[in-house]
C-alpha positions in Angstrom: 221.0 107.7 -105.1 218.6 105.0 -103.6 220.5 102.8 -101.1 218.6 99.3 -100.4 218.5 97.7 -97.6 216.6 95.6 -95.2 213.6 96.2 -93.5 214.2 98.5 -90.0 212.1 99.2 -87.1 211.2 102.7 -88.1 209.6 101.8 -91.1 207.9 98.4 -89.4 206.6 100.9 -87.0 205.4 103.7 -89.9 203.8 100.6 -91.7 201.7 99.8 -88.4 200.6 103.0 -88.0 199.9 103.5 -91.6 197.8 100.2 -91.3 196.1 101.2 -88.0 195.4 104.8 -88.2 196.7 105.9 -85.2 199.6 108.5 -85.5 203.6 106.9 -83.8 206.9 108.1 -83.7 209.1 106.4 -86.4 211.4 105.7 -84.1 212.6 105.1 -81.0 214.6 108.8 -80.0 214.8 110.9 -76.8 212.9 113.5 -76.4 213.5 116.7 -78.0 215.7 119.3 -76.3 213.5 122.9 -76.1 215.7 126.0 -78.2 217.2 128.5 -76.3 217.7 130.7 -79.3 214.6 133.4 -79.6 215.2 134.6 -83.0 217.2 134.2 -85.7 217.7 134.2 -89.5 214.0 133.6 -91.3 213.3 130.5 -93.5 211.7 131.9 -97.0 208.3 130.2 -95.8 208.1 132.0 -92.2 205.0 134.1 -93.6 203.4 131.2 -96.1 202.9 128.4 -92.8 200.1 130.1 -90.1 199.3 126.7 -89.0 199.3 125.1 -92.6 200.9 122.2 -94.5 202.9 123.8 -97.6 203.5 121.7 -100.8 206.1 119.0 -101.6 209.5 121.3 -102.0 210.7 118.5 -105.0 214.3 117.9 -106.1 216.0 116.6 -103.2 215.8 112.7 -104.4 212.6 110.2 -105.2 211.7 107.2 -104.0 208.7 106.5 -106.0 210.1 103.4 -107.5 211.3 101.5 -104.7 209.2 99.5 -102.3 208.5 100.5 -98.7 211.0 97.5 -97.4 213.9 99.0 -99.5 213.6 102.9 -98.6 217.0 103.9 -96.4 215.4 106.4 -93.7 219.0 107.3 -93.3 219.6 108.4 -96.3 215.9 109.8 -96.3 216.1 111.8 -93.2 220.0 113.3 -94.9 217.9 114.8 -97.6 215.2 116.2 -95.8 217.8 118.3 -93.6 219.7 119.0 -96.3 216.3 120.4 -97.6 215.3 121.8 -94.7 218.6 123.9 -94.4 218.2 125.2 -97.7 215.3 127.1 -96.8 216.0 128.6 -94.0 215.9 125.9 -91.2 218.7 124.5 -89.6 218.0 121.2 -88.3 220.5 118.9 -87.7 220.5 114.7 -88.1 221.0 113.2 -84.8 222.3 109.3 -84.0 221.7 106.9 -85.1 221.1 109.1 -88.3 217.1 109.0 -88.5 216.2 111.6 -86.8 216.4 115.5 -86.6 217.1 118.2 -83.8 215.2 121.4 -83.6 217.8 122.6 -81.3 218.9 125.6 -83.5 215.4 126.8 -84.7 214.7 129.9 -82.9 211.7 129.3 -80.8 209.5 132.2 -83.1 210.1 129.2 -86.1 209.4 126.4 -84.6 206.0 126.1 -86.6 207.4 127.3 -89.8 210.2 124.4 -89.3 208.1 121.6 -88.7 205.8 122.6 -91.8 209.1 123.0 -93.8 210.1 119.8 -92.5 207.2 118.2 -93.7 206.9 119.7 -97.0 210.6 118.9 -97.9 209.6 115.1 -96.5 206.4 114.8 -99.3 208.8 116.1 -101.8 210.6 112.6 -101.5 207.5 110.8 -103.3 208.3 108.3 -100.4 206.3 105.1 -101.4 203.1 104.4 -99.8 203.6 101.8 -97.0 202.6 97.6 -97.0 202.0 95.1 -94.4 204.9 93.6 -92.9 205.0 90.2 -93.8 205.0 88.0 -91.5 209.0 86.6 -92.1 209.6 90.3 -92.0 208.2 90.5 -88.7 210.5 87.8 -87.4 213.3 89.7 -88.3 212.8 93.1 -86.7 212.0 90.4 -83.5 215.3 88.7 -83.6 217.0 92.4 -84.1 215.6 94.2 -81.2 216.5 91.5 -79.2 219.9 91.2 -80.3 219.3 95.1 -79.0 217.8 94.6 -75.9 220.7 92.4 -75.1 223.4 94.7 -76.0 221.8 97.4 -73.9 221.3 95.0 -71.2 226.0 94.9 -71.7 225.9 98.3 -71.2 224.3 98.4 -68.0 221.0 99.5 -68.7 217.4 97.6 -67.4 215.0 96.8 -70.2 211.5 95.5 -70.1 211.3 91.9 -71.3 209.8 91.4 -75.0 206.4 90.0 -76.1 206.2 86.2 -76.7 206.9 85.9 -80.7 203.6 85.2 -81.6 202.3 88.1 -79.3 204.4 90.3 -81.1 203.4 89.2 -84.6 199.8 88.4 -83.7 199.2 91.2 -81.3 201.5 93.9 -82.5 198.8 96.4 -83.7 196.8 96.6 -81.4 199.3 96.3 -78.5 201.5 99.1 -79.7 205.2 99.1 -80.2 207.8 96.9 -77.9 211.2 98.4 -78.4 213.9 98.2 -75.8 215.1 101.6 -76.5 211.5 102.6 -74.9 213.3 101.4 -71.5 216.1 104.1 -71.0 216.0 106.6 -68.7 216.2 110.4 -69.8 219.8 110.4 -71.0 222.5 113.3 -72.1 222.4 113.8 -75.8 226.0 112.1 -75.5 225.3 108.7 -73.8 222.2 108.7 -76.5 224.5 109.2 -79.3 227.3 106.3 -77.5 224.7 103.7 -76.8 223.5 103.9 -80.7 226.7 103.6 -81.8 227.1 100.5 -79.6 223.8 98.9 -79.7 222.7 100.2 -83.0 218.8 100.7 -83.4 217.6 98.1 -86.2 
C-alpha cells in the first residue's frame, strides 16, 4: 500500500509549516473554483459538523510506519478522495495529483466537505513531520530550478530563485519560493497541461 519515494516540495512546505507554527499550503496550485451547484446529495456527516472537527475516518490506509520523507502524497491524496467520496463528499483529485477540487460539492455542504476531508486525512495516521536536512533541501532546490527552466521554456516569466544558501539558511523566515507561484491565473486545462509537462517536484 505504501509507495516509497523521495521528498517532495509539498512535504518540505508541510514540514517547515509545522516547524514554524505557521499555516502554509502543502503545494502550489490554482485557487479553488467556486462551486456552482446549490444543492445535492448530502453527506452522513452533514448534521455533525457545524464548524467543529470530526473524529478520524479510518480504514483507508496507515502511514504511521514510514518517515515523513517517504510518504507518497499522490497516494495520500487519492486515498483522501476515496474516503471523502465514500462518505458523501464528491471531491476530485486534480493535477499533478496532490490536490483536491470541491467544484462538485454543493455550496451548502462546503463546511461539511472540509471537515470530512480533514477527518479522512487524520485517519491515515501520517507521521509527524521532521525538519529537512541540508542535503534534502539542496535536492528540492535543484528540482525547483529545473521546474523553473521548464516553465520558462513554455513561455512563462518566472521570478528568480533565492541563492542556495539563502534558500537553506533563511527558508523558514522568508517563506516559500516556488516557480509555480509566478504563474498568472490559468484555465484548469492549461494548469494541468503545465503540470504534466513541467511536474512540480
